[in-house]
Backbone as CSV, one residue per row, in Angstrom:
resi,resn,N_x,N_y,N_z,CA_x,CA_y,CA_z,C_x,C_y,C_z
1,MET,-1.451,11.667,17.260,-1.187,11.468,15.857,-1.690,10.078,15.466
2,LYS,-2.362,10.051,14.312,-2.939,8.791,13.854,-2.365,8.419,12.503
3,ALA,-2.300,7.129,12.268,-1.835,6.605,10.983,-2.564,5.304,10.705
4,THR,-2.681,4.994,9.432,-3.214,3.710,9.006,-2.151,3.059,8.131
5,ILE,-1.905,1.787,8.369,-0.965,1.036,7.543,-1.685,-0.180,6.982
6,TRP,-1.586,-0.349,5.651,-2.074,-1.555,5.004,-0.881,-2.497,5.030
7,HIS,-0.995,-3.513,5.860,0.133,-4.254,6.390,0.046,-5.739,6.091
8,ASN,1.223,-6.326,5.860,1.353,-7.780,5.794,2.404,-8.142,6.837
9,PRO,2.011,-8.802,7.923,2.968,-9.104,8.991,4.104,-10.019,8.559
10,ARG,3.976,-10.683,7.430,5.042,-11.553,6.933,6.103,-10.781,6.156
11,CYS,5.856,-9.511,5.884,6.759,-8.685,5.073,7.674,-7.859,5.970
12,SER,8.979,-8.003,5.792,9.933,-7.265,6.629,9.813,-5.757,6.433
13,LYS,9.568,-5.293,5.222,9.430,-3.848,4.968,8.194,-3.305,5.673
14,SER,7.136,-4.071,5.660,5.903,-3.666,6.327,6.109,-3.623,7.841
15,ARG,6.793,-4.608,8.375,7.078,-4.614,9.819,7.948,-3.425,10.214
16,LEU,8.927,-3.082,9.384,9.782,-1.928,9.670,8.987,-0.626,9.652
17,ALA,8.099,-0.482,8.708,7.271,0.726,8.630,6.356,0.831,9.849
18,LEU,5.753,-0.278,10.238,4.894,-0.281,11.425,5.698,0.098,12.657
19,GLN,6.876,-0.460,12.813,7.719,-0.145,13.966,8.103,1.334,13.975
20,ALA,8.404,1.877,12.812,8.756,3.297,12.721,7.597,4.179,13.182
21,LEU,6.383,3.838,12.773,5.208,4.601,13.207,5.041,4.512,14.719
22,GLN,5.171,3.317,15.252,5.023,3.136,16.695,6.121,3.879,17.450
23,ASP,7.350,3.837,16.942,8.460,4.538,17.592,8.252,6.044,17.607
24,LYS,7.530,6.558,16.613,7.259,7.994,16.535,6.028,8.387,17.347
25,GLY,5.407,7.422,18.003,4.277,7.707,18.864,2.927,7.765,18.180
26,TYR,2.840,7.246,16.980,1.562,7.250,16.277,0.608,6.221,16.868
27,GLU,-0.666,6.576,16.873,-1.742,5.630,17.150,-2.039,4.983,15.797
28,VAL,-1.706,3.717,15.657,-1.723,3.079,14.346,-2.901,2.125,14.202
29,GLU,-3.660,2.353,13.151,-4.673,1.380,12.746,-3.984,0.435,11.765
30,VAL,-3.897,-0.818,12.115,-3.242,-1.814,11.278,-4.316,-2.583,10.521
31,VAL,-4.236,-2.526,9.201,-5.175,-3.247,8.355,-4.387,-4.336,7.631
32,GLU,-4.643,-5.581,7.993,-4.017,-6.689,7.273,-4.773,-6.838,5.955
33,TYR,-4.229,-6.206,4.934,-4.955,-6.061,3.677,-5.245,-7.383,2.960
34,LEU,-4.500,-8.436,3.257,-4.822,-9.720,2.638,-6.084,-10.325,3.248
35,LYS,-6.350,-10.003,4.525,-7.568,-10.474,5.198,-8.720,-9.497,5.023
36,HIS,-8.394,-8.204,4.981,-9.394,-7.136,4.885,-8.958,-6.164,3.798
37,PRO,-9.114,-6.544,2.537,-8.612,-5.694,1.459,-9.354,-4.368,1.366
38,PRO,-8.620,-3.322,0.996,-9.288,-2.040,0.771,-10.189,-2.136,-0.457
39,SER,-11.210,-1.333,-0.472,-12.105,-1.303,-1.634,-11.367,-0.696,-2.823
40,ARG,-11.915,-0.906,-3.979,-11.360,-0.313,-5.198,-11.300,1.206,-5.049
41,GLU,-12.362,1.773,-4.482,-12.431,3.218,-4.302,-11.355,3.704,-3.330
42,LYS,-11.135,2.959,-2.251,-10.105,3.334,-1.289,-8.725,3.261,-1.929
43,LEU,-8.473,2.200,-2.702,-7.199,2.096,-3.402,-6.977,3.286,-4.336
44,ALA,-8.014,3.646,-5.091,-7.897,4.786,-6.007,-7.551,6.053,-5.228
45,GLN,-8.195,6.247,-4.088,-7.928,7.428,-3.253,-6.509,7.406,-2.711
46,LEU,-6.057,6.241,-2.232,-4.709,6.146,-1.681,-3.653,6.468,-2.733
47,TYR,-3.789,5.895,-3.923,-2.798,6.161,-4.967,-2.857,7.610,-5.434
48,ALA,-4.055,8.169,-5.544,-4.162,9.579,-5.923,-3.490,10.462,-4.873
49,ASP,-3.756,10.174,-3.599,-3.157,10.972,-2.525,-1.645,10.802,-2.458
50,ALA,-1.152,9.651,-2.888,0.293,9.401,-2.904,0.954,9.980,-4.158
51,GLY,0.139,10.431,-5.109,0.680,10.979,-6.343,1.286,9.913,-7.245
52,MET,0.680,8.735,-7.213,1.198,7.640,-8.025,0.064,6.946,-8.759
53,SER,0.420,6.255,-9.819,-0.592,5.507,-10.567,-0.813,4.160,-9.893
54,PRO,-1.973,3.561,-10.113,-2.192,2.216,-9.581,-1.117,1.237,-10.051
55,ALA,-0.652,1.352,-11.289,0.381,0.444,-11.789,1.667,0.570,-10.976
56,GLU,1.954,1.757,-10.466,3.147,1.942,-9.630,2.987,1.265,-8.272
57,GLY,1.756,0.942,-7.903,1.482,0.270,-6.645,1.306,-1.236,-6.782
58,LEU,1.595,-1.773,-7.964,1.462,-3.211,-8.197,2.602,-3.980,-7.557
59,ARG,2.257,-5.070,-6.938,3.280,-6.004,-6.453,3.599,-6.949,-7.605
60,LEU,4.839,-6.935,-8.046,5.245,-7.773,-9.174,5.842,-9.093,-8.712
61,GLY,6.624,-9.051,-7.623,7.244,-10.267,-7.112,6.210,-11.185,-6.477
62,GLY,6.281,-12.446,-6.820,5.376,-13.417,-6.211,3.943,-13.338,-6.686
63,THR,3.723,-12.621,-7.781,2.371,-12.530,-8.341,2.434,-12.810,-9.838
64,ASP,1.267,-12.865,-10.454,1.202,-13.055,-11.900,0.885,-11.747,-12.619
65,ALA,1.213,-10.626,-11.989,0.890,-9.313,-12.554,1.507,-9.111,-13.939
66,LYS,2.766,-9.500,-14.106,3.420,-9.325,-15.411,2.764,-10.195,-16.475
67,GLU,2.495,-11.444,-16.125,1.872,-12.358,-17.073,0.491,-11.863,-17.508
68,ARG,-0.181,-11.175,-16.619,-1.514,-10.641,-16.927,-1.454,-9.299,-17.645
69,GLY,-0.242,-8.770,-17.836,-0.088,-7.490,-18.534,-0.480,-6.287,-17.698
70,LEU,-0.554,-6.462,-16.399,-1.028,-5.371,-15.545,-0.085,-4.170,-15.461
71,PRO,1.232,-4.336,-15.525,2.081,-3.145,-15.461,1.802,-2.134,-16.580
72,ASP,1.287,-2.602,-17.699,0.997,-1.721,-18.835,-0.498,-1.464,-19.018
73,ALA,-1.305,-1.958,-18.094,-2.763,-1.825,-18.222,-3.217,-0.437,-17.770
74,ASP,-4.428,-0.090,-18.148,-4.995,1.189,-17.743,-5.324,1.151,-16.243
75,PRO,-5.420,2.315,-15.608,-5.659,2.359,-14.162,-6.891,1.599,-13.699
76,ASP,-7.974,1.664,-14.440,-9.184,0.957,-14.027,-8.973,-0.553,-13.987
77,THR,-8.271,-1.071,-14.970,-7.992,-2.515,-15.019,-7.122,-2.923,-13.835
78,VAL,-6.122,-2.111,-13.528,-5.231,-2.416,-12.403,-6.005,-2.384,-11.092
79,LEU,-6.814,-1.359,-10.895,-7.599,-1.261,-9.658,-8.572,-2.420,-9.522
80,ASP,-9.210,-2.800,-10.614,-10.128,-3.943,-10.582,-9.381,-5.216,-10.175
81,ALA,-8.187,-5.411,-10.739,-7.401,-6.600,-10.428,-6.970,-6.602,-8.965
82,MET,-6.535,-5.458,-8.467,-6.111,-5.361,-7.062,-7.278,-5.617,-6.114
83,ALA,-8.428,-5.070,-6.447,-9.603,-5.260,-5.590,-10.017,-6.735,-5.561
84,ALA,-9.852,-7.421,-6.683,-10.222,-8.834,-6.757,-9.160,-9.743,-6.144
85,ASP,-7.899,-9.313,-6.186,-6.790,-10.134,-5.705,-5.805,-9.248,-4.942
86,PRO,-5.997,-9.080,-3.636,-5.165,-8.143,-2.881,-3.682,-8.501,-2.826
87,LYS,-3.315,-9.725,-3.242,-1.885,-10.055,-3.321,-1.167,-9.149,-4.307
88,LEU,-1.921,-8.506,-5.202,-1.332,-7.621,-6.203,-0.985,-6.239,-5.644
89,ILE,-1.376,-5.954,-4.411,-1.112,-4.646,-3.803,0.268,-4.665,-3.157
90,GLU,1.138,-3.768,-3.617,2.457,-3.647,-2.991,2.280,-3.025,-1.617
91,ARG,3.122,-3.441,-0.700,3.002,-2.978,0.681,4.333,-2.468,1.168
92,PRO,4.255,-1.711,2.240,3.085,-1.224,2.965,2.651,0.156,2.454
93,LEU,1.375,0.356,2.397,0.815,1.682,2.159,0.544,2.295,3.530
94,VAL,0.979,3.533,3.710,0.794,4.223,4.987,0.110,5.552,4.727
95,GLU,-0.911,5.841,5.541,-1.658,7.092,5.437,-1.610,7.810,6.773
96,THR,-1.187,9.075,6.743,-1.216,9.949,7.922,-1.889,11.251,7.510
97,ALA,-2.006,12.161,8.454,-2.585,13.470,8.141,-1.735,14.227,7.121
98,LYS,-0.468,13.854,6.995,0.440,14.526,6.058,0.445,13.910,4.666
99,GLY,-0.243,12.785,4.479,-0.294,12.192,3.160,-0.227,10.685,3.167
100,VAL,0.000,10.140,1.979,0.061,8.695,1.765,1.370,8.381,1.057
101,ARG,1.996,7.286,1.468,3.206,6.808,0.795,3.196,5.291,0.726
102,LEU,3.735,4.791,-0.371,4.099,3.388,-0.452,5.493,3.331,0.149
103,CYS,5.614,2.725,1.290,6.854,2.803,2.071,7.817,1.678,1.724
104,ARG,8.216,1.659,0.481,9.273,0.793,-0.019,10.264,1.698,-0.696
105,PRO,11.357,1.962,-0.107,11.868,1.444,1.145,11.164,2.081,2.341
106,PRO,11.274,1.458,3.495,10.568,1.952,4.690,10.912,3.390,5.061
107,GLU,12.069,3.867,4.660,12.467,5.241,4.971,11.544,6.284,4.351
108,ARG,10.765,5.884,3.355,9.825,6.827,2.719,8.761,7.309,3.699
109,ILE,8.656,6.629,4.822,7.694,7.029,5.839,8.020,8.416,6.390
110,GLU,9.292,8.802,6.301,9.727,10.113,6.790,9.004,11.247,6.064
111,ASP,8.566,11.014,4.818,7.860,12.043,4.041,6.521,12.428,4.661
112,ILE,5.935,11.527,5.457,4.565,11.764,5.936,4.444,11.687,7.456
113,THR,5.570,11.672,8.158,5.519,11.646,9.619,6.181,12.883,10.189
């Protein structure tokens, strides 16, 4: 079983999701998205597969997303902003053969494992 996690090792929720995948025996590709951000196209695919809008995947805490009006912006604007500034991507995003989830809270990983 394989999984990919867009991960920030400084985030407790991201660490919990990674540990859950490892505990379930997944072969995990860990992508530190702040160092290796996903492309705009990949982000669009992940959110579509998760059944959520890009705005629902915005990280609001510790960013200037609200000041920039991104929570109310159109999807293209949000994706462009995330691609340019990966700090705006809420984490962790997890992709398995069963789907994609934004694993906040980490228990949401159960939907796709």
